[in-house]
N, C-alpha and C positions, 0 to 999 in steps of 0.2 A: 331575224335571220329569216330571209326569203323562203318560197317555197319553189321547188325548182318545176320545170312545166316540160310534157312531152315531146319531142322535137329538138330539144335544148342538147347543145353539146358541152358534156363536162370532160375537160381534157382530154383524153383520147374515148371519153364513151359518149355514144348518142341514145339517150333515154327513146325506148321504143313505148312502153306502154307503164301507165300503173297497174303494178301488183298488188298493193296493198299499203295502207295506213293504218295509224293507231297513236295511243296518246307518248309512245315513245320515237318513234318515227314513220317515215318514209320511205316505200321501195320500190324500186324502176325495175324493170326488166329493159337492160340495155345492151348494146352492141360494140365491142371494140372494132373502132372504126377502120384501122388497120389491118387487126386480121380476121373480122366477119366472125367474132368467136363472142355467143351470147352471155352476159353476164347477168347480176343481180347488184344493183344500188343501193345501198342503204344510208339514206340521209338522216343524220340523229335530229329529231325536233327539239327544241332546246327547251328546258321547263320554264313553265308560267312564272314571269314577273323576273327572268334574269335579264341584266344588264349588259352593255357593251363590252365592259371588262369579263363579266361572265361568261359571254358566248366566246370572248378570243382565248380566254381558257379552256371553252369546251372545245374547240377548234384544235388547239394544241394537243390537248388530252384525247382526242381522237386518234390523230396522229401517231402519239405515242400507244395508245392500247393496240391499233392497227399493226404498228411492229409486233408488238408481244403476237397477238392474234395470228398474224402471219408463220410464227413460229409451228403453230399448231399443226400437226400431220398425221390425222387418223381419217379413214373411212367416214367413222359415224359423225362427223363434224364439217358443218360447212366452212369450206376452206376461203381464208380472207387470201385476196394474190393481189388487192392494191391498196392504198390510201391515196384518193386523191383530195384536192383544194383548190377550188377555181372560184373567183367571184364571188368572198365572201360563204361560199359551201363546201363544206366536207364530206365525203362519204367514204364507207368500207365497202369495197369490190369483193363482192363474193362469187363463187361459180351459181350457176343457174341450175335449178333443179325442175324439172316439168314433172313433178307430182303433187300428190295433194297433202294435206297436213293432217294429223292422225285429228284433229278436230275436226276435220270435215267426215274423217272415216267414223269418227263417232257419231257424228249426228246420223249418217247413213244408215247405221248399223241399227240391225233390230232384235238381234239375241247377242246376249252375250258371250265375251271371248271365252273359250275353253282355257283349262290351264297352258296348252301346249302352244298356243296362239298367244297369250300373254308371254310365256316366254321367249317365242320368235322374236317380238320386236322388245321386250324388256334387257333380254340378256346383251344384245349387239349396243342397246342404247346405253346401259349402265358401264359395259366396256368403255365405250368414246368418253362417258361422263368420268368414269375412272383416269383415263388418261390426261383428261383436260386437270382434274386435279391432282395428275401427280407432278403437273407443271405450272402448280400454282393460279391455276384460272378458275373461277369460281364462277357459276352459271346465272344466278340471282334472280331469274325470271322464266323457270322452267315452267312449258305447261304444253299442254296437246297443241295449242295455235303454233310452237317453235319446235316442233316434232315433222317431219316430212318422212311419207312410208313410200317407199321404193317397190318395186318388185321386179326382180329378176327373171330372167327368161325362164329359168327353170322352177319359179314360183317361190322360190326366196325372199323372206321380207328383207329389207335393208333401210331401218330407221337413220336419217341425219337432223343432229341438233340443231338448230338456226341460233344467231344473236347471241354468241356467247360475248359477255363481258359486255356487250349493250347495258344492261340494268344498272353496272356502275358507272357508265360514260353519262347515264342520264341523272345522275343522281345530284341535284343542286348544290348539297354538304358540301360535295367533291371541290365545287367552284365558287361559293358565298363564305364569307366569313360569319363569326360568332354572330352578328349582329340582325344577320339576315337568315337565319333559320328559320324563321317562319314559315317561310312561302317552302319548306321543301317537304317534296314528295315521297309516300312510301315505295320502297323497291317493290317489285315482286307483284304479282297479281293476284287478288283477293281467291280463296280457294284453293290457291298452291302454294302461297308464299307459308314460311315457315313461322312459329309461334315468336323465335326472335326476330325477323321481319317484322314481324306486328307490332311487336315492343320496340322497334329502331334500335335494338343492340346488333353489337358486331356481329357479322355472320360468318361461318368456315364453311366448307364444304358437305357438313351436314344438314344446311340449310336445301341444295340441292338434291341430296338423300331422302329429304321431307316432301319435295315437291314429285320426286319420282314415284316417291308412296302415293302422294294422291292420286297421279297418273294412272297407276295400275290399280287403282280401287275404282278408278271412273271404267275402264277396262272392263271389269269384269261386273260391276252393278251397272252401268251404263247412265250412272248419276254420280255427281260429284260427292265427293268424301266430307266435303265442308259444304251447307248450303243454310239458308238463312232468308227472312222475309228483308233483313235490312244487312248493312256492312258491318254493325255492331255484332248482331248476333251472329256473322260468320265467324268476326274476329274472336267473341268470347269464343264459340267451340274449338275454332284453332287453338286457341291459348290452351283451353281446358282437356285437349286431346278427344272429345267429343263428335262421336261420328258415329252411325249406324253399322250395326253389327251386317259384314258380309255376306251376303246372300250365295246359297250353294254354288262353287265353280265347278262345271261341267269335265268333268276328269283329275279333280283336286278330293280324292276319298278321306285323305288324310287332312285336309285342313292348311296345305303348306302356305298357300298364298295370306291366307289369314293370320296366320303365327308371323311371316314375313311382314306384314302390312304394320302387324301390332308394334312391331319394333322399328322400321322406318317411320310412323307417324306419333312415335313418342313425344308428348311434348317438350319434355326435358331433354335436349340434346347430347347429356351427358348419357340419357339412359337408349339415345338412340345408337341405329346402327351407325357404324363411325364413317363410313364408306360405301360408294358404289359398289365396289368389289365385294366387300362384306353382306349387300343386299343381292348380288346377283348369286352369291352364292347360297342365301337363303334361300330362295327361290331354287335351286339346283337340287335341295333335297329330295330324295325320291319318295314318290305319294304311293306309302306301302297300303295293300288293303287290310281292310280290319281284322284283327285275329276273329275268328268265329267261337262259340263255346265249343265243346265237345261234344256229340250227340249224346242224349240220354239212352243207356243201356236197358234190353227189355228184359225183365224177369219172369221165370216160367210162373204159372198161375197154381195156387194153392189146390189140392182137393178140397170138393164139398163135401162135408163130413152133416148127417143129421144128427143132430143129440137134442134130447128135449129141452137142455137149457143150454143156450148158447153162450160159452165164455167170452169177455170183450178180446177182440181180435188181435192177436200176435203180432207183435212188430217183426216181420221179413227181414233181417238184414240183407243188403246189397253184397254180391257174391264177392269175394277176393277178388279174382281179376278185374272188375270193375274198380272197386275202391284203389286197386295199385293203378289202374290207368290213369285215374284222376290224379293220384299223386305224382306220378310220372309226367303227364300234362304240366302240373305245376310246375313241376322240378326244370321241364324246359323253357318254362315262361323264366323261372327265376335265372338261371341259365344265363338267356337272352340279354334279361335284364341287365345284368351284371358285365354281360360283354358287351352291349351297348354303354354303359357308363364308361368301361374301360375305355373303350374307341375313343367316346366323346370327350374323356380326358385326354386322352392323347394325341386326337385333331387340337384341342384347346390349347393344348403346350405347343405342339408343333406350329400354330396360328400364331402364339406370344412370344415365340420366340424367331420366329417369321417378321412379326412384324417392329421387332424390337431389332432388328437386323437392319429392317427399311428405315427408320428411323436413325440408326448409327450411320448410315450411307447418306443417310438427307444431312445430318449433322456435319458430318464428313463435308458435302456439298456445302453447306452453309460459310462454312468456314474459311473455304475453297476460294470463294466468291468473295468474303469479306477480306483477306488476304490479298487476290489480285488487286482489287479497288485500292487497297493500302501500298501497295508495287509498282502497280500498273500507272502510268500517267495518264496515258489516254483513257483508261477504263475511270482512270479517278474523277474525271471531267464529264462522266458521261452519267446525267442524274437519273436517268431510267435503267441504270445496270443495278444499284441497287437495290430497287424497288423492284425488279424479277426476279431476284433471289430473295428478295423477303417472301414473295408470294410462293414460292414453292417450299421454302421453310414452311410457312403456315398452313399449306395444304398437308403436308407431312406431318405437323404437329397435331392437327385434327385426327388424323389415321392412330397415333400413336405419340403420347406425349412421354419426353425423356428431359431431364433435367439440364443435358448438356444442349439438346434441341431448342428446347425453352430459352436457354440462354442466349443462345446465338440468334433466336428468331426475335430475340426482343433487343440484341445489340443490333441487328437489321433493321428493323423498324426504329429506330432512334435515330440511327443515321443516316437512314432516310427520310425521316421528316425533319434531318437536320439541326438539329434540337443541341449539336454540337457547336452548333454556330450562333452568333446572335442574331437576332430576327428584330424587324421594325415593331412588330407588337405580339403580345401574347396570343397565342390560338387556343381558345378552350376547346374546341373540338380535338384537335390533335392532342393536345396534351391528356384529354379524360382518356383518350385510348391507348395513347404511350404510356399512362400510370397507370392503367389495368392491364395491360403487356408485361410492366417491368416488375409489378408485385407478384402475380400468375408465376412469372416467371421465379422469383426469388423462394415463392413458396414450393414449389416442386425440387429446388435446391440453389443453395447460395453459391453457383459457378463463377468463376472469375469474369464470362460475358455478361451473365446477368447481374451482377455487382456494377460492373463499369456501363453497363447500359442506365442502371439506377441512378448513379453518379452525373451520367451526363445529362440524364433528364432534370434531376434535380438541383444540379448548381445553373442549370439555365433557366431553367425556372425561377428560381431564387433572384437571380438580377435580371430579368425580365419584367418580374410582376413588380408595379409601385409599393414604395415601403406601407403604403395605408391598406394594404393587402393582408389580412386575416394570416393567408397561408404562407404567405412570404417568410417569418422569421421561422417556422418551422422547417419548410423548406431546406433553407439555407443552412440551418444545425444540420440536418439529416445529410445537405450533402457533402459536409468537411467530415461527417462520421464516414460516409460510406468511400469517400477516398482514401481515407486513413485504412480502410478493410483494404479498398483496391489497392494500395503500396504495400501492405503487404503480401495481399498476394500476388502481385505481379514483379514482384522483385524476385521470387525464382521460377517465374514463367519463363516459359523456354522461346517463346515466341518474341522475338526484337520487334517484329511491325506493329504489334498490337501493343507491347508495350509504350511503344514511342507516342499512340494513341492518349494511352493515359498520362504521360508525362505533359504534352502539350496542351490537353484538354484542360490538365489541373492546372498548369501556371496559369491559363487564359481565365479561369475562374477567381482566382486568387489576382490577376490585376485587375479584373472588372470589380470584385468589392475593394481593390486600392484605390481604383479612380471613383467609386462612389463616396470614400471615406474625403478625397482629394476635394469632389464636390460638395461636401460638408463643412469642411473647413478643418479636417482633423487629419492635419500631414502625418502625426505620429501614428494612427490608425492605419494610415495610408501605407506608410513605408514597414509598418508589421506585415501587414497583407504582402506586400514587394518582397519581402525578405525569406517570407517563406517559399514564394514562388520562384525564388534563385536557389531556396534550397534543393525544390524539385529538377530545376534546371542542372542541377550536378548531378544528380540519378539519372539524366539522358542522356549524359557526355557517350557512353559509351554507346548507345542504341541509335545515337545520330549519326555516329560513324559506320554502322553497317549502312545507311543511305534509305531508307524507308521515303516512298513520295513523301509521309507527313512529317519528314525531319526539319522542310523550310518551315512549317506551323512553327515548330518549338522553338528555332533560330529568332523567329519574329516575336512571340511572347519574352522570350528570354531577352533579348534588349527592350523592349517594354518594362518589363519586371526591375530591369538595372535602371533603366533611369527615372524608374517613380522611386526606388530606393538610394537614389544617387549615388550607387555604387559603380564609378565610373571605370573601375579595375575590371567588373564583369562586363561592364558595356563594351570595353574593347574588346577583350576575347571571345564575345558571339560576335561580334561584329567581324573578327578576323575568320573565325571559324564560317561566318557566312562566305567571306571571299574565298577562303579556299574548297569552301563546296561549289562554288561555280568556277572557280577556274580548273577543277578535275574535268569540265565537259566544255570547257571554252572559255571564254569573256566571263567579266562579270556584268552580272544583268544589270541593266537599268532600275529594276524593280528594287537590288537588293542596295544600291546606291539611294537611292530615295528612302528606304526603309533608315540606313545608316545617319544619312543627314537628317533627319525629320523626325525620329523616332525620341531624339535627345532631350526635349519636352513638346510637352503637348499644345504650346501656343507655334511651334513651327510647321505646322501641318501646310501650311501656303508657304515655303521658305522656296523661293525660285531657283530652279535648276537649269542649267544652260551645258549643251553639248562643248566641249572644249573644239577648238577648231584646229588643235595640234595631234591632240590624243583623240579625240572623238566620244570621249568619257564625261560623264555628267557632273558638272562642277556648280558648287554653290555662289551665288549671288547673292547674298543675305540684304536686307534694307539696315542700312547703318542705325535707324533710327529704332529699328526694333532689336534691341538688345539680347533679346533670346534667340532670335535667328541668328546673331553672330554667335551667343553660345552655341549655337546645333552645328554649326557651318565648323566651329573651330573641332568641335567633339568629331565632326563628320572627318577631317583633316585628320585627325591624332589617329581614328580608325582605320584609316588607310596607308600611315606609315608618313604620312607628310609631315613630320615635326615640326619645320619652320614655317610652313603655312600655318599649322596651330598654333604656334607661339605667338605670330603675327597678329591672329585673332584673337587670341587670351589679351593680348596687351592692349588691344585696342578696346574690347568689352569691358574689361576691369575697369577704366575710367568711365566708363558711361555710365556704369550699374554694379558696381561694388557689392551691391546685396546676393548677386548672383555667385554659384560655390566654384570661380574660377582657380583658385588655390586647391581645390579637391581634385577637379582636372586635370591642371596641369602636374600635377606629383602623380597621379595615376598614369598619364600617358608618359612622361620619364620614368616610371618604373617599369612599363609595359613595351615601349617602344626604343629599340637601338639602330633603328635602319632611317635617319634623316634622307634617305634617298626619294621618297614619295613617289614609287614606281606607278601607281596607276594614273595620277594625274601629272599633265603638262603645267610646269611652272609658267 
């Protein structure tokens, strides 16, 4: 990907001057030529070693991410106003700010920030961060260079976060397959990246919390939290959570910042503050003055006695008033401690209740997104829709995990990665992520969504892996067991749109197993799997009538199962359902006719279909020398109620290849059809 030049016109924007460049991209100040408005254009720098296909994928992903980022609307986030692609270049168009970065401010600072100054920057910054997380967007490369420090006329500080989502865009693992991950670069900037980023583990909002903690530490100490003589030493310190004790912070008499940073910089994400809002709450804790011990009470001097032999000095007891004062003070301290504990416990319960309520709302949103995807044809065809919903659920899950939310997140992930469809190859990276997420969800609770997500993943992994892969038998066994659990659960589930997803994906799974047995020459095994699929088809008949988007897939898979099982009565029944479904909204679709004619036998995929000049409906033109095409044409005619045409094809084919099940087909057709009128195809 070439580097743009100053003065070049990119779409509607003229590049005025270079603002900066780094490992992840090049930023120009530009002008909208029509409006004269200054903007910033961020051109992403492709990762080293990325091939042409990877660059094309990167450009496509940039456009998708740009649409997602443009939905973020917060004063603390640099707004993405446009995405442009021109002459092999693509860029995010963002608001332009004439303000220094926090990195520049830190470089010029001679004295550490006070607690109030740190709060002035941190609280609005964390509010912006929490807003983005609530919408499923994680920064992944938060650092002082990505934070602008604006000052209003009244002197108030307004930090603005740059480059949200860019780190994810620049990850080559998003664009290269498992064979090319050796060139993968680590996301984030060393010194601010979380331990899970160092280990190349999946990240969530807590990675940004860690980076924010490292930034606040640097503001207080004027040195990085994690430093060393080599990259390896820095990574070791990050992973172990080893950083120098924070020096005294002006205005922080009770160590509010130090306590907050201990929780923000915890190496284990489970021990870390779960959200940016939680870190902000920790910073808002009042900096109470330390309790001074009560002053010592003076006692009157004892009179001097002149004695020949002085006895041992007597111990003079403290006055009763002094003793009672001390006890009173200790009692006050005890009451205060108990009161503080009660208050803390009450606040903790309120926070827990609020977190649970937020998680439940997030689960409702996730289910609504999933339902719309299965019932709205426009949304169903949008690949970015599910991924945006998944990101929102992921952010909510990081803040508070519940079984229902975890199950819905797992199902959204599996669907967004399209594990419910056949792939050309088995992707190890996406499988590893989906495997972890589905197992984690089941660990929290075997919700219907978690069970279905795991069934989808294992069933498709089973059929995509080669038989010599050691994982394949176990995944196949688990898939069948999971679908049995899913069937029991969803029989009583009230969501017909989700039940339909169960039925058609399960029939597809058994059809793939049947096809594999056919390829292996095991006709008996193939029919056994196909018969199992047809039983699932019977379970889905009621949900078919409800009409969710995914019922078309059930019709396709049931036609295929009937063909493999050579159950032509079932084939004719499902073909008729497909026809009735189309007629509800108009004429029979060409796609439906192609399936009906070509699904009759696996060797009919090239059966020629022409538009009839009179009716305008597709009609078969079988090759007479390919008897299986004649068989499929006969089956298609019978399915459309064209009994006379079906009989003619059957008679013709019987003489050519008597080994095909012509008699079974004709018998099923005579029992099923009583309308020799051929209403859909002109004779």
